[in-house]
C-alpha positions as CSV (number, residue, x, y, z in Angstrom):
1,M,0.0,0.0,0.0
2,P,1.5,3.3,-1.0
3,F,0.4,5.3,2.0
4,V,2.0,5.5,5.5
5,R,0.0,8.5,6.6
6,C,-3.7,9.3,6.5
7,I,-4.7,12.6,4.9
8,T,-8.0,14.3,5.6
9,Y,-9.5,16.0,2.6
10,Y,-12.0,18.7,3.5
11,I,-14.8,18.4,1.0
12,C,-17.5,21.0,0.7
13,F,-20.4,19.7,-1.3
14,C,-23.2,22.2,-0.7
15,A,-26.7,20.7,-0.5
16,V,-28.8,23.1,-2.7
17,P,-27.7,26.2,-4.4
18,A,-29.8,29.4,-4.2
19,I,-31.2,29.0,-7.7
20,A,-33.2,25.9,-6.7
21,Q,-34.9,27.0,-3.5
22,Q,-38.4,26.4,-5.0
23,S,-41.0,23.8,-4.0
24,F,-41.9,21.4,-6.7
25,I,-43.8,18.1,-6.3
26,S,-42.9,14.8,-8.0
27,P,-44.3,14.5,-11.6
28,L,-45.3,10.9,-10.8
29,D,-47.1,9.4,-7.8
30,I,-44.9,6.3,-7.7
31,S,-41.6,5.6,-5.9
32,L,-39.0,7.3,-8.1
33,K,-36.3,5.1,-9.6
34,L,-33.9,6.4,-12.3
35,S,-32.7,5.0,-15.5
36,G,-30.8,8.2,-16.3
37,N,-29.7,11.2,-14.2
38,F,-28.9,14.8,-14.9
39,G,-25.5,15.4,-16.6
40,E,-25.1,11.8,-17.5
41,I,-22.8,11.2,-20.4
42,R,-24.5,10.4,-23.7
43,N,-23.4,10.4,-27.3
44,N,-22.3,14.0,-28.1
45,H,-24.3,15.5,-25.2
46,F,-24.9,15.5,-21.5
47,H,-28.3,14.3,-20.4
48,S,-30.5,17.3,-19.8
49,G,-32.9,15.8,-17.2
50,I,-33.8,12.7,-15.3
51,D,-35.3,9.6,-16.8
52,I,-37.8,8.1,-14.3
53,K,-38.8,4.5,-14.6
54,T,-42.5,3.7,-14.9
55,D,-42.3,0.0,-13.9
56,S,-42.0,-1.1,-17.6
57,A,-45.5,0.2,-18.2
58,T,-47.1,3.1,-19.9
59,G,-50.2,5.1,-18.8
60,K,-49.0,6.4,-15.4
61,N,-50.5,9.8,-14.3
62,V,-48.2,12.7,-15.0
63,Y,-48.7,15.7,-12.7
64,A,-47.9,19.4,-13.0
65,V,-45.0,20.0,-10.6
66,A,-46.1,23.6,-9.9
67,D,-48.7,26.2,-10.9
68,G,-48.3,27.6,-14.4
69,H,-49.5,27.2,-17.9
70,I,-48.8,24.9,-20.9
71,A,-46.5,27.1,-23.0
72,R,-45.4,24.6,-25.7
73,I,-46.7,21.2,-27.0
74,K,-44.7,19.1,-29.4
75,V,-45.5,15.9,-31.2
76,S,-42.7,14.1,-33.0
77,A,-41.8,10.6,-34.1
78,V,-38.3,11.2,-32.7
79,G,-36.7,13.1,-29.8
80,Y,-39.0,13.5,-26.8
81,G,-42.0,12.2,-28.9
82,N,-45.1,13.6,-27.2
83,A,-43.8,16.4,-25.0
84,L,-45.3,19.2,-22.8
85,Y,-43.6,22.3,-21.6
86,L,-45.1,24.1,-18.6
87,K,-44.1,27.6,-17.8
88,H,-44.4,28.2,-14.1
89,D,-45.3,31.3,-12.1
90,N,-41.9,31.1,-10.4
91,G,-40.1,31.6,-13.7
92,Y,-39.0,28.0,-14.3
93,T,-40.2,25.7,-17.0
94,S,-40.7,21.9,-16.6
95,V,-40.5,19.5,-19.5
96,Y,-42.3,16.1,-19.8
97,G,-41.1,13.8,-22.6
98,H,-42.0,10.5,-24.2
99,L,-45.7,10.8,-23.1
100,L,-48.3,8.3,-24.2
101,Q,-51.1,11.0,-24.4
102,F,-52.0,14.4,-23.2
103,A,-54.9,15.4,-20.9
104,D,-58.2,15.4,-22.8
105,S,-58.5,19.2,-23.5
106,V,-54.9,19.3,-24.7
107,R,-55.3,16.2,-26.8
108,Q,-58.3,17.7,-28.6
109,Y,-56.4,20.9,-29.2
110,V,-53.4,19.0,-30.6
111,T,-55.6,16.8,-32.8
112,A,-57.2,20.0,-34.3
113,E,-53.8,21.4,-35.1
114,Q,-52.7,18.1,-36.7
115,N,-55.8,18.1,-38.9
116,L,-55.3,21.8,-39.8
117,K,-51.7,21.2,-40.8
118,N,-52.4,17.7,-42.2
119,S,-49.3,16.5,-40.3
120,F,-48.7,14.1,-37.4
121,E,-45.7,16.1,-36.2
122,V,-46.7,19.5,-34.8
123,E,-45.3,22.1,-32.5
124,V,-47.6,24.7,-31.0
125,F,-47.3,27.5,-28.4
126,P,-50.7,28.1,-26.8
127,D,-51.7,31.4,-25.4
128,S,-50.8,31.7,-21.7
129,N,-54.4,31.8,-20.6
130,L,-55.5,28.7,-22.6
131,F,-54.2,25.9,-20.5
132,R,-53.7,27.2,-16.9
133,V,-52.8,24.3,-14.5
134,K,-52.5,24.0,-10.8
135,Q,-49.8,22.1,-9.0
136,G,-50.9,18.4,-8.9
137,A,-53.1,18.5,-11.9
138,I,-53.0,15.5,-14.2
139,I,-51.5,16.8,-17.5
140,A,-50.7,13.6,-19.4
141,R,-50.0,9.9,-19.2
142,S,-46.5,8.5,-19.3
143,G,-45.4,6.6,-22.4
144,N,-42.7,5.4,-24.7
145,S,-43.0,7.8,-27.7
146,G,-40.2,9.4,-29.7
147,S,-36.6,8.2,-29.4
148,S,-37.3,6.1,-26.3
149,G,-35.8,2.7,-25.5
150,G,-38.5,1.7,-23.0
151,P,-41.4,3.2,-21.0
152,H,-40.2,6.1,-18.8
153,L,-40.8,9.8,-18.2
154,H,-38.1,12.2,-19.2
155,F,-38.3,15.2,-16.9
156,E,-36.3,18.4,-16.9
157,I,-36.4,21.9,-15.5
158,R,-35.2,25.0,-17.2
159,D,-34.7,28.5,-15.8
160,S,-35.7,31.8,-17.3
161,L,-32.5,31.9,-19.4
162,E,-33.2,28.4,-20.8
163,Q,-30.4,26.9,-18.8
164,I,-31.1,23.3,-17.7
165,V,-31.2,22.8,-14.0
166,N,-30.8,19.5,-12.1
167,P,-34.4,18.5,-11.1
168,Q,-33.2,16.8,-7.9
169,L,-32.3,20.2,-6.5
170,F,-36.0,21.1,-6.4
171,G,-37.1,18.6,-3.7
172,I,-37.9,15.8,-6.1
173,N,-36.4,13.0,-4.1
174,V,-35.0,9.7,-5.3
175,A,-34.1,7.1,-2.8
176,D,-30.3,6.7,-2.9
177,T,-28.1,5.3,-0.2
178,I,-25.4,3.9,-2.5
179,Q,-21.9,5.3,-3.0
180,P,-20.5,6.0,-6.4
181,V,-18.4,3.2,-7.8
182,I,-14.8,3.8,-9.0
183,E,-13.3,1.5,-11.6
184,A,-9.9,2.9,-12.7
185,L,-7.6,5.9,-12.7
186,A,-6.3,7.4,-16.0
187,V,-3.0,9.1,-16.3
188,Y,-2.1,11.8,-18.8
189,D,1.1,13.6,-19.8
190,E,0.8,16.9,-21.7
191,M,-2.9,16.1,-21.8
192,K,-2.2,12.9,-23.7
193,F,-3.4,9.6,-22.4
194,T,-0.6,7.3,-21.1
195,A,-2.1,4.6,-18.9
196,L,-5.3,3.2,-17.3
197,N,-4.7,1.9,-13.8
198,Q,-7.3,-0.7,-12.6
199,N,-5.1,-2.0,-9.8
200,I,-7.3,-0.5,-7.1
201,S,-9.0,-2.0,-4.1
202,Y,-11.3,-0.8,-1.4
203,D,-9.7,-0.2,1.9
204,T,-12.1,-0.2,4.9
205,A,-9.6,1.6,7.2
206,H,-9.5,4.6,4.9
207,Q,-13.1,4.0,3.7
208,A,-11.8,4.6,0.2
209,Y,-10.4,3.0,-2.9
210,I,-6.6,2.8,-2.9
211,L,-4.4,2.5,-5.9
212,N,-1.9,-0.2,-5.1
213,D,1.0,1.4,-7.0
214,T,3.1,4.5,-6.7
215,L,2.9,6.2,-10.1
216,S,5.9,7.6,-11.9
217,V,4.9,10.7,-13.9
218,T,6.3,13.9,-15.3
219,T,5.6,17.4,-13.9
220,H,3.0,17.7,-16.7
221,A,0.9,14.9,-15.4
222,A,-2.9,15.0,-15.1
223,F,-5.6,12.5,-14.2
224,G,-9.0,11.2,-15.1
225,I,-11.3,8.6,-13.6
226,M,-13.6,5.8,-14.7
227,A,-16.6,5.8,-12.3
228,Y,-20.4,5.6,-12.2
229,D,-23.2,6.1,-9.7
230,L,-26.2,4.0,-8.7
231,C,-29.5,4.6,-6.9
232,N,-31.7,2.3,-4.9
233,N,-33.8,-0.3,-6.6
234,S,-32.2,0.3,-10.0
235,S,-29.3,-1.4,-11.8
236,N,-28.8,1.4,-14.3
237,K,-25.4,3.1,-14.2
238,L,-25.8,6.8,-13.6
239,G,-23.5,9.8,-14.1
240,I,-21.3,11.4,-11.4
241,Y,-22.8,14.5,-9.8
242,K,-19.8,16.1,-8.2
243,M,-16.0,15.4,-8.5
244,Q,-13.0,16.9,-6.8
245,L,-9.3,16.4,-7.1
246,H,-7.0,17.2,-4.2
247,I,-3.2,17.1,-4.4
248,D,-1.5,17.2,-0.9
249,T,-4.8,18.6,0.5
250,T,-5.0,21.4,-2.1
251,L,-8.1,21.5,-4.2
252,I,-7.1,21.8,-7.9
253,W,-10.2,20.6,-9.7
254,Q,-13.9,20.5,-9.2
255,S,-16.9,19.7,-11.4
256,N,-20.6,19.7,-10.3
257,F,-23.7,19.2,-12.4
258,D,-26.2,21.7,-10.9
259,Y,-27.0,23.3,-14.3
260,F,-25.6,23.9,-17.7
261,S,-26.6,25.5,-21.0
262,F,-27.9,23.7,-24.0
263,D,-25.4,25.3,-26.3
264,K,-22.6,23.8,-24.2
265,T,-23.8,20.2,-24.2
266,R,-21.5,19.1,-27.0
267,Y,-18.5,19.8,-24.8
268,V,-19.1,16.3,-23.4
269,N,-16.6,15.2,-26.1
270,A,-13.9,17.3,-24.3
271,H,-15.1,16.4,-20.8
272,I,-14.4,12.7,-21.6
273,D,-11.5,11.1,-23.2
274,Y,-13.1,10.8,-26.6
275,A,-10.4,8.6,-28.1
276,E,-10.7,6.1,-25.3
277,K,-14.4,5.9,-25.9
278,V,-14.0,5.3,-29.6
279,L,-11.1,2.8,-29.3
280,N,-11.9,0.9,-26.1
281,K,-15.5,2.0,-25.1
282,N,-14.0,3.4,-21.9
283,I,-15.8,6.5,-20.4
284,I,-13.0,8.4,-18.7
285,E,-13.9,11.8,-17.2
286,R,-11.0,14.2,-17.1
287,C,-9.9,16.0,-13.9
288,F,-8.4,18.7,-16.1
289,K,-9.7,21.0,-18.7
290,L,-8.7,21.0,-22.4
291,P,-7.9,24.5,-23.7
292,G,-10.9,24.5,-26.1
293,D,-13.4,23.3,-23.5
294,S,-15.8,26.1,-22.5
295,F,-18.2,23.9,-20.5
296,N,-19.5,25.7,-17.4
297,V,-19.5,23.1,-14.6
298,Y,-15.8,23.3,-13.7
299,H,-13.7,25.1,-11.1
300,V,-10.0,24.9,-11.9
301,Y,-7.4,26.1,-9.5
302,P,-3.8,26.7,-10.7
303,Y,-1.3,24.1,-9.4
304,K,2.3,23.3,-10.6
305,L,4.0,20.0,-9.9
306,K,7.7,20.0,-8.9
307,A,10.2,17.5,-10.1
308,Q,11.6,14.7,-7.9
309,K,8.8,14.9,-5.4
310,I,6.2,12.4,-4.0
311,Y,2.6,13.7,-4.0
312,H,-0.5,12.3,-2.2
313,A,-3.8,12.8,-4.1
314,A,-7.4,11.9,-3.8
315,I,-10.3,12.1,-6.3
316,T,-13.6,12.4,-4.3
317,L,-17.0,11.7,-5.9
318,A,-20.4,12.5,-4.5
319,D,-24.0,12.0,-5.6
320,I,-26.8,14.5,-5.1
321,N,-27.9,12.7,-1.9
322,G,-24.5,13.1,-0.3
323,N,-23.2,9.6,-0.7
324,R,-19.4,9.8,-1.3
325,N,-16.5,7.7,-2.3
326,K,-12.9,8.5,-3.1
327,L,-9.8,7.1,-4.7
328,I,-6.5,7.7,-2.9
329,F,-3.2,7.4,-4.7
330,C,0.3,8.7,-4.7
331,F,2.7,9.6,-7.5
332,K,6.3,10.6,-7.9
333,T,7.4,13.2,-10.4
334,N,10.6,12.5,-12.3
335,A,13.0,15.0,-13.8
336,K,12.5,13.8,-17.3
337,T,9.8,15.1,-19.6
338,A,8.2,13.2,-22.4
339,K,9.9,13.6,-25.8
340,P,7.8,15.6,-28.2
341,Q,6.5,13.9,-31.2
342,K,8.7,14.4,-34.3
343,P,6.4,15.7,-37.0
344,H,6.4,14.4,-40.6
345,H,7.3,17.2,-43.1
346,S,3.7,17.0,-44.5
347,W,2.0,17.5,-41.1
348,V,0.4,20.9,-40.2
349,W,0.2,22.2,-36.7
350,L,-3.4,23.2,-35.9
351,K,-4.4,25.5,-33.1
352,Y,-7.7,24.9,-31.4
353,N,-8.7,28.6,-31.5
354,Q,-7.8,29.3,-35.1
355,P,-9.4,28.4,-38.4
356,Y,-7.6,26.4,-41.1
357,N,-8.3,25.5,-44.7
358,L,-6.6,22.6,-46.6
359,K,-6.9,22.6,-50.3
360,T,-5.6,20.2,-52.9
361,N,-6.5,19.4,-56.5
362,T,-9.2,17.0,-55.3
363,F,-10.0,17.9,-51.7
364,L,-11.0,20.8,-49.6
365,L,-11.3,21.0,-45.8
366,I,-12.7,24.1,-44.1
367,L,-12.1,24.0,-40.3
368,P,-13.7,26.9,-38.4
369,S,-12.1,28.4,-35.3
370,G,-13.2,26.6,-32.2
371,S,-13.7,23.2,-33.9
372,L,-10.9,21.5,-31.9
373,Y,-10.6,21.1,-28.2
374,Q,-6.8,21.1,-28.2
375,N,-3.9,21.7,-30.6
376,C,-2.9,18.8,-32.8
377,Y,-1.1,18.0,-36.1
378,L,-3.2,17.6,-39.2
379,K,-2.2,14.4,-40.9
380,Y,-3.7,14.2,-44.4
381,H,-3.1,11.7,-47.2
382,T,-5.0,9.7,-49.8
383,S,-5.3,6.1,-50.7
384,K,-6.7,4.2,-53.6
385,A,-10.3,3.1,-53.3
386,G,-12.1,0.0,-54.4
387,N,-14.5,-0.3,-57.3
388,N,-17.5,0.7,-55.2
389,Y,-16.0,4.2,-54.6
390,L,-16.2,7.2,-57.0
391,S,-13.1,8.9,-55.5
392,A,-9.9,8.2,-53.7
393,I,-10.2,7.8,-49.9
394,H,-9.1,11.0,-48.1
395,H,-7.7,10.5,-44.7
396,I,-7.7,13.3,-42.1
397,N,-6.1,11.9,-38.9
398,D,-8.7,9.4,-37.6
399,N,-12.1,9.4,-36.0
400,T,-10.8,9.7,-32.5
401,I,-10.6,13.5,-32.9
402,P,-14.0,15.0,-32.4
403,L,-15.0,18.4,-33.8
404,H,-17.0,20.8,-31.7
405,K,-18.1,22.9,-34.7
406,A,-18.8,21.1,-37.9
407,A,-16.1,21.2,-40.6
408,T,-16.8,21.2,-44.4
409,I,-15.2,18.8,-46.7
410,S,-15.4,18.7,-50.5
411,I,-14.2,15.8,-52.7
412,K,-13.8,16.4,-56.4
413,T,-15.1,13.8,-58.7
414,K,-16.7,14.0,-62.2
415,L,-20.0,12.2,-62.4
416,D,-22.6,11.7,-65.1
417,S,-25.7,13.8,-64.6
418,A,-27.8,10.7,-63.7
419,L,-25.5,10.1,-60.7
420,Q,-25.0,13.6,-59.4
421,S,-28.1,13.8,-57.3
422,K,-27.3,10.4,-55.8
423,A,-23.7,11.1,-54.8
424,L,-22.8,11.3,-51.1
425,I,-19.8,11.1,-48.8
426,I,-19.2,8.2,-46.5
427,Q,-16.9,7.9,-43.5
428,I,-14.8,4.7,-43.4
429,D,-13.6,3.5,-40.0
430,S,-12.2,0.2,-38.9
431,A,-15.5,-0.8,-37.2
432,K,-18.1,0.6,-39.6
433,T,-19.0,2.8,-42.6
434,S,-21.2,5.8,-42.0
435,Y,-23.2,7.8,-44.5
436,I,-22.4,11.5,-44.1
437,G,-24.6,12.9,-46.9
438,G,-23.6,15.6,-49.3
439,L,-24.5,17.9,-52.2
440,Y,-22.9,17.6,-55.7
441,K,-22.0,21.0,-57.2
442,N,-19.1,22.2,-59.5
443,N,-17.7,18.6,-59.9
444,A,-17.4,18.0,-56.2
445,V,-19.5,16.5,-53.3
446,S,-19.6,18.6,-50.1
447,A,-20.7,17.7,-46.7
448,L,-20.3,18.6,-43.0
449,I,-18.3,16.3,-40.7
450,R,-18.2,16.2,-36.8
451,T,-15.0,14.1,-36.5
452,F,-11.9,13.6,-38.5
453,G,-11.5,10.3,-40.3
454,S,-11.4,8.7,-43.7
455,F,-13.9,9.9,-46.4
456,A,-14.9,8.9,-50.0
457,V,-17.7,9.4,-52.5
458,V,-20.3,6.8,-53.3
459,V,-23.7,6.6,-54.8
């Protein structure tokens, strides 16, 4: 065991911030069990609410959590499916998604709108006096509509600025006496992944996980963690509510999911180690911030490691009910630093906060400023494609590099007029081929991409 002394880490996890001192009731009259929580990591976004299980059944009564009026109604085959948006007198808005059906008066109103527009999918914004509701009124029945993988109620709360706020801060209680679970510690050097340490065990004396090795790192080391949370009566793995990293009792990193903005949600791809997710399906949450990450749940405190020194550290996790767990580890910094990568003469150094255009005789890449989360080399080359392709394969690094803002690519290829409207760009990865889409114009097919990778034209 690496420790000979016990360090006390003073953790301040405040119960409820001032923004959430409002009294809401539960949207369901059953014991609440979660299949997803607020801020949970999803593909290309953080989960914006809580997913409440409905005992594998549809048709549960859904209640207005506070006085207000129905401000928006949406019916869609995807997304939240049948959804209601209640604007409350206290300034907040509650959202109810994947509903089976609306209350009778609302259903009749929606049916009339569908008939008027001759469309199943509608979105309407009723007058504020049309559907006034009192707290506890039945407004809908729970369901499984839209992009839902099983019966549940998606519930979220938004403030007057349309920021999403954690619903569990509003007195909507979920039984939870279970500590977060820690699986592994990730180590980084110069923000590059170097190792995943799973040699951890739970130590009852410290009431914490202990890493059973002393790490050897450079003074540019940083850390991440693989972990998840649980709640009572549910086996679903949930996201981590709060996280802190202390080094020698000094707090250097904190993240907490009380609220965030919709326009920031794609920063999930900077919050996690995106490459590890793509390559190994590991969800590693960073305890450091990439330079191009502007997500608003972090508190970062400057700290500089010194060479030839042993440090004692702890990553502490907590859920919204106050259940905590931590990983204690120690590391020694060495005097050597990692050797920088020697670039190939064709590589181009990209800065995360600057735009870049690459143009060849057959290929164009337009990369807006703010597309990257960190600086990297652009590695571009082509390879010969098979008979099913209408262009060479154009390789831009690989698909482990996500793009926060979409980049434009254009691939030149001359096509007969009969094929031009059918031409599109595909992305070719080791595991799968994805259809990106595209538009043929001026002897080239153009499309937007959200990761680097390998691309070609097909019909």
